N, C-alpha and C positions, 0 to 999 in steps of 0.2 A: 445556591446555584441550582438552576432548573435542570431536571433530568433530561437525558437525551430522548428524543421522540421514540426511538426504537428500544429504549431500556425496558427491562422487565418491570411489570406492574404487580402490585400486591394481589395475590390470589390467582394470578394468571397461569394457565396450564402451559406446558411446553408446546403443545400443538397450536394453541391459540397465539402464543407469542411468535412462533415461526410464521404462521400465516399472516399475522399483522405486520411483522417485520418485512417479509417479502413483498407484500402489497404496498407498504409504505415506501419501499425502495423503487419498485417498478412503476408505480402509478405516475410519478412526475415524468418519466420517460414517455409513457403512453400519451400523456397530456401534451407534451411538447411535440410529439410526432403528428398530432392533429392540427398543428399550427404551421402552415406552409412558410410563413414569413419568419419563422424562428431562425436565429443565427446558427449556421451549420457548425461553426467552431464550438459554441457552447453546447450544442446537441451532442457532438462527438465526445466532448469532455464529460458530459453527464452520463452518457452510455458507458464509457470506460470506467468511471468511478463506481457506477452501479454494479457492473459486473464484478469488480474487485470486492465490493461489500457482500455480494451474494456468494462469492467463492469463500469468503470468511465465514459466512453463515453456514454454508455447506460443510466446511471443515469442522465446524462445531458439533454437527450431528453425525459426523462420519462413523463413529463407533456403532451407531444404530442402523447403518445402511449396509446392504450387500456391496461387495467390492465392485461388481459390474454396474450397479446402479450409481454408485458414487462416481465411477470413471466416466459414465455416460453424461451425467449432469455436469461434471467439472469440465469435460471436453466441450460441451455446448457453450458454457460461459466463456471459456478461453477463445472459442471461435468468434463469439460475439464481439469480444474485445479486439482480436487480431485483425478483423476486417478493417478496423479504423486506426490501426497502430501507425501506419505509414504517414497519414495526414497529421496525426497528433505529434509524432516524433519530429516532423518537419517544423511544426510550430514551436515546439519546445527548444529545438536547436537554435532557432532565431532568437527566442527570448533569452537563452543562455548566453549567446554571443553578446547580446546587447547589455546584459547584466555584467558580464565580465569586463566589457569595455568601460562601463560607467562607474563601477564600484571597485575596480582593482586597486590594491594598495600602491602598486607601481603605476606611474603615469604611462598610459598607452602610447605606443609609437604612433605618430600622426598618420602614417600610412595604414596602420591597422584600423583606424576609424573609417577609412574609405571602404573597408571590406564589408561593413555591415549592410549598406544599401545594395551592394553587389550580391551578397549572399541572400538577402531577402528577395531579390528579383530573380535569381537563377536557381535557388534551392529546389530540388525535386524530391519527392513527388508533389503534385498540386495540393494545396492546403485543404481543398474541399473535396471529399470523396463523393462518389456517385450516390444518388438518392437510394439506389437499390441496396447498397451496402448498409446504409442506415436503417432501411426498412427491414432487411434480413436480421440485423442485430436486435432491433426492437422486437421482432417476432420471437427470437430466441429468449429474450428476457421475459416475455409473456409466458412462454412455455415453462420457463424456470419458476415463475410465480405460481403457476398451476401445480407444479411439482411440490413446492413447499406447502401449498394448501392441502394437498392430498397425501403427504408423506405420513407413514404410520410409524409411531414411536413405541417402544416398549412401555409397559404399565408404569414403570418408574422412569419417565423420560429424563428427569434431572440427572440420573446416574450417567446416562449417555452424554449429556451436555458437559457434566463435570469431567468425564473422561476425555471428551473432545477438547476442552480447554487445556487440560494437562498435556495432551498430545501436541497442541499448538505451541505451548511453551517449550516442550521437549524438541520440537522441530526447529524453532527459532534458536534455541540454545545450541543445537547440533550444527546449524548453519553458521552461527557465530564462530564456533570453533574452527570450522573449515575456512571461513573468511580470514580469521586470525592466522591460520597456518599458511594459506596460499597467497593471500593479499593480492588477489587479482579481481578485475571487475565482474566477471561472471559469478564468482563466489559472493561478492558484496551484493550483487543484484538479487541473487537467490535469498540471501539473508534479509534483504530489504522486504521482499515479498512476504516472508514469514513474520517479520516484525510488524508489518502493516496489518496483516490478518489478526495477529494477537492484539494489537491496539484496538481494532474494531471490536473484537470479542469482549475485551475488558470494559470498553465503554458501554456496551449493551448490558453487561452483567454487573455494572457498578453497584446497583442496589444490594447485591449479595454482601459485598465488603466495600462500602462507599469510600472510606478514607484510603485504604490500601490500593484498591483497583483504580480509583480516579487518578492518584498520583502516578502509578505505574503506567497507565494509559497515556498520560500527558508526556512522560519521558520517552515512551516508545514512539509517540507521534513526532517528537523532536528528532529522535534517532532516525526514523524513516525519512523525515524531511532532509536531513543531512546526507543520508545514503542516496536519496533521489537526486540531490544536487551533484553528488559525485558521479552518478551514472549519467546525468545530463552532460557533464563535461566530457565523458568518454564518447557519448553519441555525437557531440559537437566536433570533437577531434576527428571522428570517423567521417563526418560530413565534409569537413574542411580539407582533410588530408587522406584521400583515398589510398589504400595500400598499393593499388596497381598503378597509380599515377606517380610521376617523378617528384621527388621531394622539392618543394619550392625553397628558394634561397633568399627571398626578399626579406628586408628587415621586419616587415609587418608579420609575415608568417613565423619568423624566428621568435618575435615577441609573443605571438599567440601560443606557440608551442610551450614556451617557458611559463607563461601565465597559467595555462591549463594544467600543466604538470605540477606547479607549485600549489595551486588551489586544490587540486585533487589530493595531493599528499596531506595537506592540512586536514581536509575533511575525513580522509581515510584514518588518520591517526586519532582524530577526535571520536569517530564512531567506534573504533575498536576499544578505546578507553571506556566509552559509555557501556559497551557490551560487557566488559569485565565486571561492571557493577550490576547491570541489569540481569545477567544470566549467571550469577555466581552460585546459585543454589541448585540442588538436584531437583528434577521435576516432581518427585514425590512430596516435596515440601511446598509446592506451589499452589495446587488447586485446593479449594475448600472441600470439606467432607461432603459427601453426596447429600446427606440429610440437611445440610445447611444451605444447599443451592436452591433456595426457595425465597422469592422476594418478600420482604416484610417479616421474615422469621429470623430471630437472632441465632448466631452460632452457639452450639452447646457449650456450657461453661467448662465441661470436662475435656473438651477437645483442645489440644495444644495449639497456640497461635503459630502461624507461619512466620519464619524469620523475616525481619525487616530487610528490605533491599537497600544496599549501601547507596549513598548519594553519589551521583555521577559527577565527574569532573566538570568544571565550568566549560561551556562550549561557546565558541566565537563563531557567529555566522554572519556578522554584519559586513564582512568584506566581500561577500558574493555579489 
């Protein structure tokens, strides 16, 4: 299997890896921004994905940064994504409704099928944001790239990265516990963010522990996908059934409410079960020893191996 383009390379220093990773993430956005004919929908998606990956990269070096520096850079990346959230959420709501109608186990009510073109035509806000918003977000990403190129790491930068990886696992584990306890969408969504960041980080650090990290990253990506599908259902429900509007009583709306609720509960149950296996261990057993966090160098034979993660239960996602 070919390594990820942003994965650690043999003999690469922490600073070189950070600069290469940030440039590799931002450069496609800058290239697309120079093409006026580029599809706006794809541009919005690329910018939002890039900001999420840069936030994961920033979390990885958080132990080496001052609190004010981390807060400033993280806020910049959040703002770059937030400018385009409305347009992206609108598009996702349309796609979620279409998938729900096409692949539901229960046959949709015929009246529900008529809601799709109506929703596509009337859903607000507009699908295409102003060019100024895209330009502002692109500028924020370029500033973030410059930050990663100039960031100063301690002499043993791998120690900070190992601590950052362990902190990411601890954060995802803590949010899983809250999601399991509260079982509400805000908790699941916060857990999804932490799981996504951890999946990115493990993918980039796979050369440290190829077998363990690659398998764990793949399972985290599946978990994040299912959590995202659950969140999309809640967003769709909010778009279709505004809390301030009177509850519709038509058969189509009744069917949609039931279909959204049933699909959401299946995804929620599946994700929580996966979390029980993925986050069963204490964070101190998760990260590799600092001296082993160097690409191409084997782990010391005297260091005890981390416990294997239990296999997650089988997940069904074909009915979405």
